[in-house]
N, C-alpha and C positions, 0 to 999 in steps of 0.2 A: 692675414687680410688687410688689406689697403682701407684707410679712411683719412679723413682729413682732420687733421688735429690742430685747433687754433688756425687753420689757414694753411697748414703744411700737410702735403701728404705724409703718412707714416705708415709703416707696415708693424701691425702689431698682431698678437696672439690672440687677445681675447679670452674668452667671447663676448663678457659682459662687460657694461661701461665701469663698474667696478674694478673688475679685472684690469681693463685699459688705465685706469687711474692708479692702480698698484704697479703697473709696468712702468709708467712714467714717474714715479717715484712720490706720487699724492696719495696714497690709499689712505692715510690718516688724515691728510690735511682738510681745513675747513674752505671748501672750493664751492662754487657754483657750476651748474653742469647745463648745457642745453645740447640736446640732439637733435641732428637735422633742422635746427631754427626753433624749436620750440623748448621751453624750460624743462628740466628734468629734476624734479625732488630726489633729495637724496634717498628716500625710501623706495624710488623706483631705478636704483642704479642697477639693479639685477637684470636691465633689458640687455636684450640680445643684440649686439652689432653685426652688422651687414656691410659686405665689400661696398665702399664707396659712401657709406654714412660720413656726416659730417658732426664732429663732435667738440664743443667749444667748451673750455674750462677757465675759470676766471676766480682768481684769489682776491679776498678784500682786503681794501687798502687804507690805512689809517693816515691820520692828518688831518689838518684844516687849515 
């Protein structure tokens, strides 16, 4: 399926957000996710992706 991942069109197999994170190498990473502009808590990453969905993945930053 084609989705927009962090602003870039990507072809992923999915079918869930968690599967997509695994596919891009972030399965165990502490990241924040948003699906189609709405925050998606970690507990809901079993959500099924559809063609055309927009997924944003953001890693926390350290520093000060």
